[in-house]
C-alpha positions in Angstrom: 18.7 53.5 44.3 20.0 56.5 46.2 19.8 56.7 50.0 20.9 59.0 52.8 24.2 58.3 54.6 22.3 56.3 57.2 20.4 54.3 54.5 17.2 56.1 54.7 15.0 57.3 51.9 15.8 60.5 50.0 13.0 63.0 49.3 12.7 63.6 45.6 12.6 67.4 45.5 15.7 68.2 47.7 17.7 65.5 46.0 16.8 66.7 42.5 17.5 70.4 43.4 20.7 70.0 45.4 22.3 67.0 43.7 20.8 65.9 40.4 20.5 69.4 38.7 24.0 70.5 39.7 25.5 67.1 38.6 23.8 67.3 35.2 24.9 70.9 34.7 28.5 70.0 35.5 28.4 67.1 33.1 26.9 69.4 30.4 29.7 71.9 31.0 32.1 69.0 30.2 30.3 68.1 27.0 27.2 66.0 27.8 24.7 66.8 25.1 21.7 65.4 26.7 19.6 66.4 29.8 19.0 63.1 31.6 16.0 62.8 33.8 16.2 61.6 37.4 13.9 58.6 36.5 16.3 57.3 33.8 18.8 55.6 36.3 15.7 53.9 37.9 14.7 52.5 34.5 18.3 51.4 33.8 18.5 49.7 37.2 15.2 47.8 36.6 16.2 46.9 33.0 19.5 45.4 34.1 17.7 43.2 36.7 15.2 42.1 34.1 17.8 41.3 31.4 20.0 39.5 33.9 17.1 37.1 34.7 18.3 36.4 38.2 15.4 38.2 39.9 11.7 37.6 39.6 9.4 40.2 38.0 7.6 40.2 41.4 10.8 41.0 43.3 11.7 43.8 40.8 8.2 45.1 41.1 8.5 45.4 44.9 12.0 46.8 44.6 10.6 49.6 42.4 7.7 50.2 44.7 5.1 49.3 42.2 1.8 48.3 43.8 1.3 45.6 41.2 3.5 43.3 39.1 1.2 44.4 36.2 2.6 47.9 36.3 6.2 46.6 36.1 5.2 44.2 33.2 3.6 47.1 31.3 6.6 49.3 31.6 9.4 46.8 31.1 7.6 43.9 29.3 9.4 44.7 26.1 12.6 43.7 27.7 11.4 40.1 28.3 11.0 38.5 24.8 12.4 35.3 26.2 9.5 35.1 28.7 7.1 34.9 25.7 9.2 32.0 24.2 9.4 30.3 27.6 5.6 30.4 27.8 5.2 28.9 24.4 7.7 26.2 25.2 5.8 25.3 28.4 2.5 25.1 26.5 4.1 22.9 23.9 5.4 20.6 26.7 2.0 20.5 28.3 0.2 19.5 25.0 2.8 16.8 24.3 2.1 15.4 27.7 -1.6 15.1 26.9 -0.9 13.3 23.6 1.6 10.9 25.0 
């Protein structure tokens, strides 16, 4: 989600120390009541992609750097209730095809 000025990967600890913590403290000084964690924008980013439905779970998994789609599904599966309904609908269509 965040990159260096040349598009490279940012190391967690320096980013957290030099950018995240000062930004959170500045926001708290202006009235932010919470202390957001660095991982929260990552979850928001993934959640938006899942809810939008325009990106496969496999693609989201790779974007997040997960080794397995299963990891992504376990973390974000609750955001995909439509997927359960879609699976049930597909099963129903298959069964209807057998009985036709």
